N, C-alpha and C positions, 0 to 999 in steps of 0.2 A: 504493500500500500504506500502511496505517496504521503509525504508529510506536507500539508498545506498550512499556510499562515495567511491571515487577512490583515491588510493595512487599511485603516480607516483614516481618511484625510478630510477634516472639516475646514473648508475654505470660507471665503467671505460670502459666497453665494450658494454653496452647495456642499453636500456630503458625498464623498467618493469612496467606494469599497474596491480594493484590489486584492485578488486572490493570487498568491504566489507559491510556487513549489519551493519549499524551504531548502531543499538540497541542491537543485539545479539553478534556482533563481528565475526560472521561466515564469513569466506573467501569464496566468491562465485565463483570467476573466476580470472585467471591471464594469462597474455600473455607477452612474451619477444620479443623484436625486437633489432637486433644487428646493430650497426652503420656501414653502408656500406663502407664509406671512411676509417674509422679507421681500419676496418677489412682488408683492403688492405695495411695497414701501410702507408697511404699517409700522407705527411706533418710532418713525424716524422724522427728523426735521433738518434738512440740509442747511437751512438758513442759520441754525444754531450749532451746526456740526454735531448734531445728536444722531447716533446710529445705534439702535438697540435690536437685539434678536431674542425671540421667544424660545425658551427651552423646549417647548413642544415641537418646534421646527426641527431641533436636533434629534429628538426621539423618533419622530415620524420618518425623517430622511434616513436615519440609521437603519431602520427596518427595511425600508425600500431599497437602499443601496446594497445591503448584504444579501437580501433575498434576490435582488436583480442580478447580482454577480453570480451567486450560486446557481441560479436558474439557467445560466449559460453552460453549466457543466453537467456531467453524468449524474444520475440520481444519487449515487453513493458518495459523491464528492464531499458533501457536508460532514460525513463521518470521518473524513481524513484530516479535517481541520484540527490543529493542535494548539493554536494560539492566535491572539488578536493584539494588534498594536494600534494606538490611536494618537494622531496629532491634531491640533486645532490652531486657529488663529490666537494671537496673544499680544498684548494682555487683553483678555476678554473675561472680566470677572463678573460675579453676580452675588448679591446678598442672599443668605439662606436662613432657614429657621434652625431650631435646635437639633432637628433630625437630619439636617443637611439638605433639605429640599429647597431648591430655588424658589424664592417668594412668588414668582409668576405662576408657579404650578399650584398655588393655593387659590381657592375661589375668590377671596377678597382682592387679590392682586392680578387677576388673570389678564387684564388689559392695561396694567400700569407699567409704563416704560421703565420707571425707576426700580421695578422689581425684576427686571429682565437682565440678561447678559449684556454688558456694555461693550460693544465691538471695539476692536483695536483702534479703528480710525475715529472713534468718538473723541472730540476735543472740548467737551463741555466743562472739563475740570481744570482749565488753565490756572484759575485762581488758587485752587487747592494745591496744585503742583508747585506753584510759587511759594506758598506758605510752608510746604514740606522742605523745600530747599533752604529757605531763610532759617527755619528752626534747626535743620541739620547742621548748618554752617556754624551755629553758635552752641550746639550741644557738645557734651564731652566726647561723644562718638559721632563722627560724620557718617551717618547711615547711607549717604549717597556715594561714598568713596569707591565702592565696587560697582557703581552704576554710571561711571564716567564723571561723577561729581555733579551731575544734574539729574534731578528726578523729573520725569515727563508726565504730561497730562494724559498720555496714552496708557498709563500704567495703573496697577492694582489699587494702591492706597488712595491715590488722588480721585479715582473714579468712584470708589466705594464711599468716600467721605462726601463727595459732591451729591451723590444720590441721597445720603442720609440728611444732608443739610437742606436739600431742595424739597424733600417730601416727608413731612412729619408723620403721615399716615402709615409708613412702612416701619417705623422705628420700633414699635412694640413687638414685632416678630423678627426683626433683623438681629440675628445672633452671631453669624459668622460670614465669611466671604470665601468663595471658591472660584478658582480659575476654570475655564471651560475644559482645558486639557486634564484637569484633576477630577472634575465632576463626571466625565464620561466613564473612565475606568471604575470610579466609585459606584456609579449607577449599575454598571454591568456585573460587578462583584457583590453588590449589596453592602459595601463598606462605606456608608455615607456619613457616619457620625463625624462632625467637623474635627474633633480632637484626635481622631484615629485614622481617618482616610490617609492614604499614602500620597503625599504631595510631591510634585515634580521638582527636582533640583533645577532643571532648566527654567521653569516659570518663576520659581521662588527667588532664584539668584539674580535673574535678569530683570524681573518686573516688580518684585515685592520687597526689595532691600534685605533679603535673607543672606546671612554669611555665617560660617562656622566661627569666625574670630569674635563675633559678639553673641554667640550662642543662639543663633536663629534669626527671628524677625526683630524689628525694632522693639525696644522695651515698652511695657505698658505706660511707664512714666512719660516717655517720648510721645506716644500716641495720644495720651490724655492731655498733655500740654498742647499738642496740635489742635485737638478739639475733644471736649468731654463726651461728644457723641460716640467716640471710639472706646470709651471705657469698657473694659472686659474683653475686648476683641483679641488681645494678645494671648490670653489663656485659651482661646478657642481655636488656636492653630498649633499643630504639633511642631516642635522645634526641629525635628529631624526630617530630612528630605531624601529622595531616592533618585538615582540615575535611571534613565528610561530603558535600560536593558534588564531591569529588575521586574519581578512579577508584582502587580498590585493586588493579586488575589485570583481566585478561580471564578469562572463564569457561573453565575447563579442559575439554578434550575428554571427560574422564571424567564430569564433572558435567553437561556438555551432554547426554551420552547418558542419564544417570540422570534428568534433569529433562525431557528431550525438547525442548531449546532449542538454538538455533544456538551453535556454539562460537565463542569469541573476542569475545562481547559484553561490555560493561563491567559490572563489579560495583563499586558505590560503597563508599567507606569507611563502616564501621559507625557507628551512632549509638544513644544510649540512647533508649528508647521515648518518654519524656516530652518530650524535645527534638524528636524526630521529630513527635510529636503537635502541638507548638507550630508547627512549620513547616506541617504539614497544615492547621492552624486559621488559617493566614495571619497569624501573628504579625508585628508590625512594631514600630518603636521606641516604647517606653513603653507597650506592651501587656502585660498579664499574661494568660497562658493557664493556666487551672486544669484539670489532668487529674484528673477526679473518678472514683475507683474504690474499690477496697478501701483504698487509701491515697490521698494526693494528691501531685502535684508541681506547683509553681507556677513557671512560667518567665517571665522578663522579659528583654527585650533593650533595651539603651540605648546611645546613641552614646558613644564614648570621651570626647568633649568634655564630656559631662554628668558623668561619674564621675571623670575625670582620674586622679589617682594615689591616690584614696581607696580603702581596703580596708574592705569592709562586714563587720562581725562578725556571727556567729550564723547565717549562711546556709550553703547547701551548695555554695558555690563561685561565683566570678566569673571567667569565662574568655573571653578574646578569641577570637571566632569559633566558640564551642562550639555555637551554634545557627545564626546568620546570619553569614557571614564579613564582617568589618568592624565588627561590633557586639559589645559585651560581653554575654555571656550570664550571667544570674543564675538560680540555682536555689534554691528553698525547698520546703517541703511539710510534710505531716502523716503520721506513721507509721501512723495508722489513721483512716479516714473511713467508707467503707461497711462496713468490718469492725466498726465500733462498732455499727451497726444490726444486722448479722448476729449479733453476740454476743447482743443482746437477743432476736432471733428464736430463736436456738438455745436460749437459756435458757428461753423460754416454751414451746418445743416438747419439752422434756425428757420430760414426762409422756406424750408420744405414743408412747413405746416400747411401751406396752401395746396399741397398735392394730395391725391388719394393715398390712403394708408399703405397700400401695397407698393406704390411708387416711392414713398418716403423710405421704407425699409430697404428697398433695393438700392436707392441712391446713397443713403447714409452708409451702407455697408461697403461702398466703393471709394469713399472719400480718402481714408488712410492709404489705401492701395495706390490711388492716383497721386496723392501727395508724395509718397515714397518714390514712385517712378520719376516724378519731376525733380524731387530734391536730390536724388542720387546722380542725376544728369547735370546738375548745376556745376559750373566751373568752380574750382576751389580758390575763390578770390574773396577778399574781405569786402562784403557788401554793407558793412557798418552795423549789422543787426547783432545785438548781444542779448541773451535772455538768462534769467536765473531759473532754477528748478523748484523754487520754494512755494509752489502753488497750494500746498497743504502744510505749510510750515517746514521747518528743518528738523530732521531726526539726528543726523550726524554730519560733521563734528559739532558737538555742543547743542543739544536739543533746544529748540525755541519754536513752539507752535504758533507764536504770534506773528512770525515773519510772513511776508507776502511775496508772490512772484513778480517778475517784471520783465518787460521787453523794451529795449531802447534801440534807437537808430532807424526807426521806421520812416519811410517817405511815401509820397503818393505813387511811386513806382514799385513799392514792395509787393511781392507776390505771395500768395498762400504757401507755395513751396519753399520760399525763402524763410518764412516764419517757421514752418515745420522743421526745416533743417536746423534753424537756430535753437528750437526746443529740443531736438535730438541731441545737439551738441551740449546744451545746458545739462541734460540728464547725464551725459557722459562726463562732463566736467565735475558734476556732483560726485560721481563715482571715483574720479581721480582724486578729488579732495579727501575722500575717505581713505583711500589707499595711501596717499601721501602722509596723512595724519598718523595712521597706524605704523607706517614704516619709520616716521620721525621719532616715534616712541619706542623704537627698537625691536619691533616685531617683524620678522622677515616674511615676505609673501613671495613664494617661488613659483606659484601656479594659480591660475584663475579658472574656475569652472562655472559656466552659466547653466541655470535651469529655469524652468518656468516658461510661460506662453511666449514671451517676447523672444527668448533665446531660440525657440523652435520656429517662430513665424516670421521673424524680421532679420534677414541677413544684413540689410542696410544698417539697422541700429547696432547690430553686433559688430560690424566692421568699424563703424565710427567709435564704438566703445573701445575696441582693441587699439585703434589708432590714437585715441586720446589718452588712454591709460598707459600705452606704450608696452603692453605685454600681450603674449598670445592668450587667447581665451578659448578653452575647450567647451563644447556643448555636450552635456550628458545625454546618453542615448535614450534613457528612459523618459517617457512623457509624464510619468507619475512619480517624481522624485520623492515627494512628501510621503505618499502612500507606501512607496517601496521602502523608504527609511523606517516607517512605522512597522512594516512587515519584518524588517531586519531586527528591530527591537523585540518583536514578538518571537522571532526564531531563537534569540538568546534567552529571553525570559522563560521560554518553554523547554530550554535545555538542549536544543539542536546544536548550538555553538556555545563555546565558552567565552567569547568576546565579540564585540561589535566589529572589530577588525577582521575576525575570521568570517563573520557573516557577510561583510562587505566583499571579501575575496570570493566567496562562493556564490553570492547572489547579485553581485554588481553587474550592470549592463554595459559598462564601458562608455566610449565616446562616439558620437555620431558625426561631429564636424569640429574644425578648429579654425579660428580666425587669427591671422598673423598681422601685426602692426606694419603699416606701410611707412617705411623710414622717410620717404620723400615728403610725407605730410606732416612730419614732426615739427618743423619750424612754424608752419601755418597754425597748427593747433596750440603750440606753445604761446604764440601771440594772442590767440583768441582766449586761451585760458586765463591770461593775465587780465584781459578785459572782463571776463566773467568774475574774477576775484574782485576787481575794482567796483563792478556793479553790486556785488554782494556787500562790500563795505558801505556803499552809498545807501543801500536798502536797510542797513542796520543802524544808520545814524539819523 
């Protein structure tokens, strides 16, 4: 009998289940289910940067995705599944009651956005993040020191505090906080009690100010000084965390029945999607994996001996074992990447509202393709246009979600293709700024691997990225790096392999393409990069 594992990948819009042969690494089947409430834009308000997701969406799509994938295989395939791994977006936290139930699953809060999971891209807690930073800088322990020295509004404590402050009605039942990547394994194993569920080292270290050196999460004294609404919350979180190759527990009989799987199989500790994607892309020491989608996450792992006791400022955390046990995981990224291109597409398609619905969809779908065709044919001359990539704030270096994007140098002769090229260059310059910052801090990057939709669909963007960063960029062969990484975690948690490195060697899919920097374009992009930096200085003053 084959040994099958299932990687569950919760993205921004959907849940994907990938069935993988744990021995050969062959991807056997996959199925995607889209969140029904999210698809209707329920509980969200873009004008306030509010993005909430209902936990019932996660439950419904999990069942659909797993059953949909297994339905593509022979009838006995389900009996061969030995483990499940789960990754999710992050930081995507939710307030829970004493039993660990997300408040939105209680009848009183079923339609309350503050009782739901607060999606990674939600920026409603900018004020709270600022207060966390100010308090941490004057506290005896700087709890932000392993989060790059700046706590972000995209993260756990800021979001939970904002929900508690904004909505008095939820306070009587709000007992604890759970990350999406921790709640899913807890749900499947029945280990939901907040003080006991196995929390992810990945999420806790990068998003929740957890560190071994201060014995876990920030102290209750710190949290209460921040706001008395957080009284008691420290005691409701276990101070111990687990790497994502460990088992969170056994699949409960209830969920075995709901998913059509054997009871008692291992469910791996959860992990954030970008970190799972890095595992699936076969990250190793001194490799940067760029997850290229609506935003980006850049993941680097480095030996402890290389980084020693240095703390790198301006990144989204450095955590021992957050990606590969035994290596320090570093995270950086851009708050908008593909979203920048989508903004221009949507701007240009505004006038299509006068067309019949079918024509609108057809025309809109061709805009980015046409822009790419024209942009890549433009001569490599300085047309005077410079753009920044901060359309959704800046994640790295030095998170600041209040920053705005900018385009300068426009004339009456500027074409849409020229603007598009400038935006592509801006996103590439943002990537270069991250790599330069990490290398300046002494972390070597000897290889870059791209994963995600843009790496697979846009050779133009990938070539500009290689030219600007000045390094070869490989594209991982797997189209499901996150789900594959989660499946690798499941293979280790269920005992097929003794380490993630061994799982990567056996289950890795290799590389499908490689982009090499064009040395002839180096002087041109060096000049434009300096203009990008000067525009950034202007926008921050």
